C-alpha positions as CSV (number, residue, x, y, z in Angstrom):
1,X,144.8,199.6,128.2
2,X,143.3,197.6,131.1
3,X,140.4,199.0,133.1
4,X,140.5,199.3,136.7
5,X,137.1,198.2,137.7
6,X,136.1,195.9,140.8
7,X,135.6,192.6,139.1
8,X,133.4,190.3,140.9
9,X,135.2,186.9,141.1
10,X,134.6,183.3,141.6
11,X,134.9,182.1,145.0
12,X,137.7,179.8,145.6
13,X,139.3,178.1,148.6
14,X,141.4,181.1,149.1
15,X,138.7,183.7,149.0
16,X,138.5,185.8,152.0
17,X,135.4,187.6,153.7
18,X,137.1,190.8,152.8
19,X,137.1,190.0,149.2
20,X,133.5,189.3,149.3
21,X,132.9,192.6,150.9
22,X,135.1,194.2,148.3
23,X,133.1,192.5,145.5
24,X,129.9,194.2,146.8
25,X,128.2,191.9,149.3
26,X,127.1,193.4,152.6
27,X,128.2,192.2,155.9
28,X,124.5,191.4,156.6
29,X,124.2,189.1,153.4
30,X,127.2,187.4,154.5
31,X,126.1,186.9,158.2
32,X,122.9,185.5,156.9
33,X,124.6,182.8,155.0
34,X,127.1,181.9,157.9
35,X,124.4,182.4,160.7
36,X,126.6,184.7,162.8
37,X,128.9,187.9,162.7
38,X,131.8,187.8,160.2
39,X,134.8,186.6,162.1
40,X,138.1,188.0,161.0
41,X,137.6,189.7,157.6
42,X,141.1,188.3,156.4
43,X,140.1,184.8,157.1
44,X,139.3,182.6,154.1
45,X,136.0,181.3,153.8
46,X,137.0,177.9,153.4
47,X,139.2,177.9,156.5
48,X,136.0,179.4,158.4
49,X,133.9,176.4,157.1
50,X,136.5,173.8,158.2
51,X,136.8,175.4,161.6
52,X,133.0,175.3,162.2
53,X,132.4,171.9,160.6
54,X,130.4,173.3,157.6
55,X,130.6,172.0,154.0
56,X,132.6,174.8,152.2
57,X,130.7,173.9,149.0
58,X,127.4,174.9,150.5
59,X,128.7,178.3,151.8
60,X,130.4,178.9,148.4
61,X,127.2,178.1,146.4
62,X,125.1,180.4,148.5
63,X,127.7,183.2,148.5
64,X,128.4,182.9,144.9
65,X,124.5,183.1,144.0
66,X,124.5,186.2,145.9
67,X,127.4,187.8,144.0
68,X,126.0,186.6,140.6
69,X,122.8,188.5,141.4
70,X,124.8,191.7,142.0
71,X,126.5,191.4,138.5
72,X,122.8,191.0,136.7
C-alpha cells in the first residue's frame, strides 16, 4: 500500500512557494533566498524569477539545497 507522507520534491518550473512551505521550508528561509517577503503563495518560483529579472536556476539551486538539507 502507498504511504501517505509528505515527499520533498525537486523544484521545477511549476513549483509554487506554497509547495516549498508544504515540503518544510520556512517563510524566513525562502525570504532569505529571494530577498523579500513571499509574494502570493500560489505563484510559481519560475514566474516570480521572470517577473523580477532573476535567473530561475540560481533561485532553484539555493532553494533545492535548503530542501535537500531537510531530508538529511
